[in-house]
C-alpha positions in Angstrom: 0.0 0.0 0.0 2.8 2.5 1.0 4.8 1.5 -2.2 1.7 2.5 -4.4 1.3 5.8 -2.5 5.1 6.5 -2.9 4.7 6.2 -6.8 1.8 8.8 -6.6 3.8 11.3 -4.8 6.8 10.6 -7.0 4.6 11.5 -10.0 3.3 14.6 -8.4 6.8 15.7 -7.5 8.0 15.1 -11.0 5.1 17.1 -12.4 5.7 20.0 -10.2 9.4 20.1 -11.0 8.6 19.8 -14.7 6.2 22.7 -14.3 8.6 25.0 -12.5 11.3 24.3 -14.9 8.9 25.2 -17.8 10.4 28.5 -19.0 11.1 29.7 -22.4 11.5 26.8 -25.0 10.7 24.4 -22.3 7.0 25.3 -22.3 6.3 23.3 -25.3 8.0 20.3 -23.6 5.6 20.5 -20.8 2.5 20.6 -23.2 4.0 17.4 -24.8 4.5 15.7 -21.5 0.9 16.5 -20.4 -0.5 15.3 -23.7 1.4 12.0 -23.6 0.6 11.6 -19.8 -3.1 11.3 -20.6 -2.7 8.8 -23.3 -0.3 6.6 -21.3 -2.9 6.6 -18.4 -5.5 5.4 -20.8 -3.3 2.6 -22.2 -2.3 1.4 -18.8 -5.8 1.2 -17.7 -6.6 -0.9 -20.6 -3.7 -3.1 -19.8 -4.8 -3.6 -16.1 -8.4 -4.5 -17.2 -6.9 -7.1 -19.6 -4.7 -8.5 -16.8 -7.7 -8.6 -14.5 -9.8 -10.4 -17.0 -7.0 -13.0 -17.4 -6.6 -13.4 -13.6 -10.5 -14.1 -13.2 -10.7 -16.3 -16.1 -7.7 -18.3 -15.1 -9.3 -19.0 -11.7 -11.3 -22.2 -12.2 -13.0 -21.8 -8.9 -14.3 -18.4 -9.8 -15.4 -19.6 -13.3 -17.3 -22.7 -11.8 -19.0 -20.6 -9.2 -20.2 -17.9 -11.6 -23.6 -19.6 -12.6 -24.7 -20.2 -8.9 -22.9 -18.2 -6.3 -22.1 -15.4 -8.9 -25.9 -14.3 -8.7 -25.7 -13.7 -5.0 -22.5 -11.8 -5.4 -24.0 -9.8 -8.2 -26.9 -8.8 -6.1 -24.9 -7.8 -3.1 -22.3 -5.8 -5.0 -25.0 -4.0 -7.1 -27.0 -3.0 -4.0 -23.8 -2.0 -2.2 -22.8 0.2 -5.1 -26.4 1.7 -5.5 -26.6 2.5 -1.8 -23.2 4.2 -1.8 -24.1 6.2 -4.9 -27.4 7.6 -3.5 -25.9 8.6 0.0 -22.9 10.1 -1.9 -25.2 12.1 -4.1 -26.9 13.4 -0.8 -23.6 14.4 0.6 -22.6 16.1 -2.6 -25.8 18.1 -2.6 -25.4 19.2 1.0 -21.7 20.2 0.4 -22.5 21.8 -2.9 -25.3 24.0 -1.2 -23.0 24.8 1.7 -20.3 26.1 -0.7 -22.8 27.8 -2.8 -24.1 29.7 0.2 -20.7 30.8 1.2 -19.9 32.0 -2.3 -23.2 33.8 -2.4 -22.4 35.5 0.9 -19.1 36.8 -0.5 -20.7 37.9 -3.8 -23.4 39.8 -1.9 -20.9 41.6 0.2 -18.9 42.7 -2.9 -22.1 43.8 -4.7 -23.2 45.9 -1.7 -19.9 47.6 -1.6 -20.0 48.4 -5.4 -23.6 49.7 -5.1 -22.8 52.2 -2.4 -20.2 53.9 -4.5 -22.3 54.0 -7.6 -25.5 55.7 -8.7 -28.3 53.2 -7.8 -30.9 54.8 -10.1 -28.8 54.8 -13.2 -27.6 51.2 -12.6 -31.1 49.9 -12.1 -32.2 51.5 -15.4 -29.2 49.9 -17.2 -30.0 46.5 -15.7 -33.7 46.7 -16.7 -32.8 47.5 -20.3 -30.3 44.8 -20.4 -32.8 42.2 -19.1 -35.2 43.2 -21.8 -32.7 42.8 -24.5 -31.5 39.4 -23.2 -35.1 38.3 -23.1 -35.9 39.2 -26.5 -32.6 37.5 -27.8 -33.4 34.4 -25.9 -36.9 34.2 -27.5 -35.4 34.5 -30.9 -32.6 32.1 -30.6 -34.3 29.6 -28.3 -35.2 26.8 -30.8 -31.6 26.7 -32.3 -30.1 26.8 -28.8 -32.2 23.8 -27.7 -31.3 21.7 -30.7 -27.6 22.5 -30.1 -27.9 21.4 -26.4 -29.7 18.1 -27.5 -27.0 17.4 -30.0 -24.2 18.2 -27.5 -25.9 15.9 -24.9 -26.1 13.0 -27.3 -22.5 13.5 -28.3 -21.4 13.5 -24.5 -23.4 10.3 -23.9 -21.8 8.6 -27.0 -18.3 9.6 -25.7 -19.1 8.2 -22.2 -20.4 4.9 -23.5 -17.4 4.6 -25.9 -14.9 4.6 -23.1 -16.9 2.2 -21.0 -17.4 -0.1 -24.0 -13.6 -0.2 -24.6 -12.9 -1.0 -21.1 -15.4 -3.8 -21.1 -13.8 -5.1 -24.2 -10.4 -5.3 -22.8 -11.7 -7.2 -19.7 -13.8 -9.6 -21.8 -10.8 -10.4 -24.0 -8.7 -11.1 -21.0 -11.6 -13.2 -19.4 -11.9 -15.4 -22.5 -8.2 -15.7 -22.9 -7.9 -16.8 -19.2 -10.8 -19.4 -19.6 -9.3 -20.8 -22.7 -5.7 -20.9 -21.5 -4.6 -18.9 -24.5 -2.2 -16.4 -22.5 1.5 -16.8 -21.8 2.4 -17.8 -18.3 4.2 -14.7 -17.4 1.0 -12.6 -17.8 -0.3 -14.7 -14.9 2.4 -13.3 -12.6 1.1 -10.9 -10.1 4.2 -8.8 -10.4 3.2 -7.8 -14.0 0.0 -6.3 -12.7 1.9 -4.6 -9.9 4.4 -3.0 -12.1 1.7 -1.8 -14.4 -0.3 -0.4 -11.5 2.8 1.4 -10.1 3.5 2.9 -13.6 -0.2 3.9 -14.0 -0.1 5.8 -10.5 3.1 7.4 -11.4 1.6 9.0 -14.6 -1.6 10.0 -12.6 0.6 11.7 -10.0 2.5 13.4 -12.9 -0.7 14.9 -14.3 -1.7 16.2 -10.9 1.7 17.9 -10.6 1.4 19.5 -13.9 -1.9 21.0 -13.0 -1.1 24.6 -11.6 -4.7 24.9 -10.2 -4.5 22.0 -8.1 -4.1 23.7 -4.8 -7.0 26.0 -5.4 -9.3 23.2 -6.6 -8.4 21.0 -3.4 -9.1 24.0 -1.2 -12.5 24.7 -2.9 -13.7 21.4 -1.7 -16.2 21.4 1.3 -14.9 20.1 4.6 -18.1 18.1 4.7 -16.7 15.7 2.0 -14.5 14.2 4.8 -17.6 12.2 5.8 -17.4 10.4 2.5 -15.9 7.1 4.2 -18.7 7.0 6.6 -21.2 7.4 3.7 -19.5 4.5 2.0 -19.8 2.3 4.9 -23.4 3.1 5.6 -24.4 2.8 2.0 -22.8 -0.6 1.7 -24.6 -1.8 4.7 -27.9 -0.5 3.5 -27.3 -2.5 0.4 -26.6 -5.6 2.3 -29.8 -5.0 4.4 -31.8 -4.8 1.3 -30.5 -8.0 -0.3 -30.7 -9.9 3.0 -34.5 -9.8 2.6 -34.4 -11.9 -0.6 -31.4 -14.1 -0.1 -31.3 -17.3 2.1 -28.5 -15.9 4.1 -28.1 -14.4 7.5 -27.9 -10.6 7.9 -24.4 -11.0 9.4 -23.3 -12.9 6.2 -24.4 -10.2 3.9 -23.0 -7.3 6.0 -19.7 -9.2 6.3 -19.5 -9.6 2.5 -20.3 -5.9 1.7 -17.8 -4.7 4.4 -15.2 -5.8 2.1 -15.6 -2.6 0.2 -14.1 -4.0 -3.0 -11.0 -5.3 -1.1 -11.6 -8.7 -2.4 -8.3 -10.4 -1.5 -8.3 -9.6 2.3 -12.0 -9.7 2.9 -12.4 -13.1 1.3 -9.6 -14.5 3.4 -11.1 -13.3 6.7 -14.6 -14.5 5.7 -13.2 -18.0 4.5 -11.5 -18.4 7.8 -14.5 -17.5 9.9 -17.6 -18.7 7.8 -16.2 -21.3 5.3 -15.1 -21.4 1.7 -18.6 -21.0 0.1 -19.2 -17.6 1.7 -15.6 -16.7 1.1 -16.1 -17.4 -2.7 -19.2 -15.2 -2.7 -17.2 -12.4 -0.8 -14.4 -12.7 -3.5 -16.8 -12.5 -6.4 -18.9 -9.6 -4.9 -15.9 -7.5 -4.2 -14.4 -8.1 -7.6 -17.8 -7.3 -9.3 -17.9 -4.1 -7.2 -14.4 -3.0 -8.4 -15.5 -3.9 -11.9 -18.8 -1.8 -11.7 -16.7 1.2 -10.6 -14.1 0.8 -13.3 -16.7 0.4 -16.0 -19.6 2.5 -14.6 -17.6 5.5 -13.1 -18.6 8.0 -15.9 -22.3 7.0 -15.6 -22.2 7.2 -11.7 -20.7 10.7 -11.9 -23.2 11.8 -14.5 -26.3 10.5 -12.6 -25.3 10.9 -9.0 -22.4 13.6 -8.9 -18.7 13.3 -8.6 -18.7 11.6 -5.1 -20.7 8.6 -6.3 -17.8 6.7 -8.1 -15.4 7.5 -5.3 -17.9 6.0 -2.7 -18.7 3.0 -5.0 -15.0 2.2 -5.3 -14.5 1.6 -1.6 -11.1 0.8 -0.5 -9.8 0.7 -4.2 -10.0 4.5 -4.7 -6.3 5.0 -3.6 -4.9 2.5 -6.1 -6.7 0.4 -8.7 -9.6 2.7 -9.5 -7.8 6.0 -8.8 -6.8 6.6 -12.4 -10.2 6.1 -13.9 -11.6 8.3 -11.1 -9.1 11.1 -11.9 -10.3 11.0 -15.6 -13.9 10.9 -14.8 -14.5 13.3 -11.9 -11.3 15.4 -12.3 -8.0 15.8 -10.5 -9.5 18.1 -7.9 -11.0 14.9 -6.3 -7.7 12.8 -6.3 -6.8 13.9 -2.7 -10.3 13.0 -1.6 -10.1 9.7 -3.4 -6.8 8.8 -1.7 -8.1 9.9 1.7 -11.3 7.9 1.2 -9.5 4.7 0.0 -7.0 4.9 2.9 -9.7 5.2 5.6 -12.0 2.7 4.2 -9.1 0.2 3.7 -8.2 0.5 7.2 -11.7 -0.4 8.4 -11.9 -3.6 6.3 -10.4 -6.1 8.7 -12.1 -4.8 11.7 -15.6 -4.6 10.3 -15.4 -7.9 8.4 -14.1 -9.7 11.6 -16.8 -8.1 13.7 -19.6 -9.1 11.5 -18.2 -12.6 11.2 -18.2 -13.1 14.9 -21.9 -11.6 15.4 
């Protein structure tokens, strides 16, 4: 975990140094680095999804369990993701309204100061005439403007779906290759995925360091967003509570599985130790599916539920495996929040899973 975080900070430091050294002829070099950074991040995301598909497809236990236990895992992971998205949307709305109120107060004070030093009557007349002109212009250009908005919305939707379909394609190719044993042995080595992940996070950090507005964007975030890990835990438990009513499982079983927060390796080990291999397999599948839902559905989650939704849905993975896709989807201003969220949630996994298993 600390090695992964180290690569992020190395990338940030490299980006900051590159930006500070960007003087004169070096400015074009910085632009080239920024452009290639985005491309390399995209390519490495595709590579990691391909490797994840190979890893899942090569695991015969997971493949055999998909028709039976996979349904339960899918229900639990989907409910947890939906619960997190809804609560994250509520937190985002509250935080957004709070920030908007503060900005409105500042703007009001500035406006009052300007009005005292100006002629109120003349300014009121000018504003009235401006409003009339804008209203008449809006009436004349409204149909064309609406058509333009509809066209741009359709194009944005197609772009979102295109990115998701490409990601799904790489995962499916890896999955089929793993099932049919058509991949070289060295791709099954976990070190390949780890090296790719470290490289990916290095370039993500580089993009953060190259952004001169990063400090301002982080400071603009509402302090209430620090509650996002709590929202993730409660949302996951609400999803488990919902699915418990339709599954033939105990409430503690469902709670333990969803307390893995997409940390499938550690949570499945704990649950297997306490509750047996069958429930451990469901936990493994559910948390893998949750990670996949975040990787594939992050653009749609952000569009429907706000920027906090894919972060909350990602659970403990938002500081490593899902961080790159989150930085592309919700913006670099939320990278610090994603790392904080992933660190806190990751820390709670062994305690909450063990507690629910012992209930």
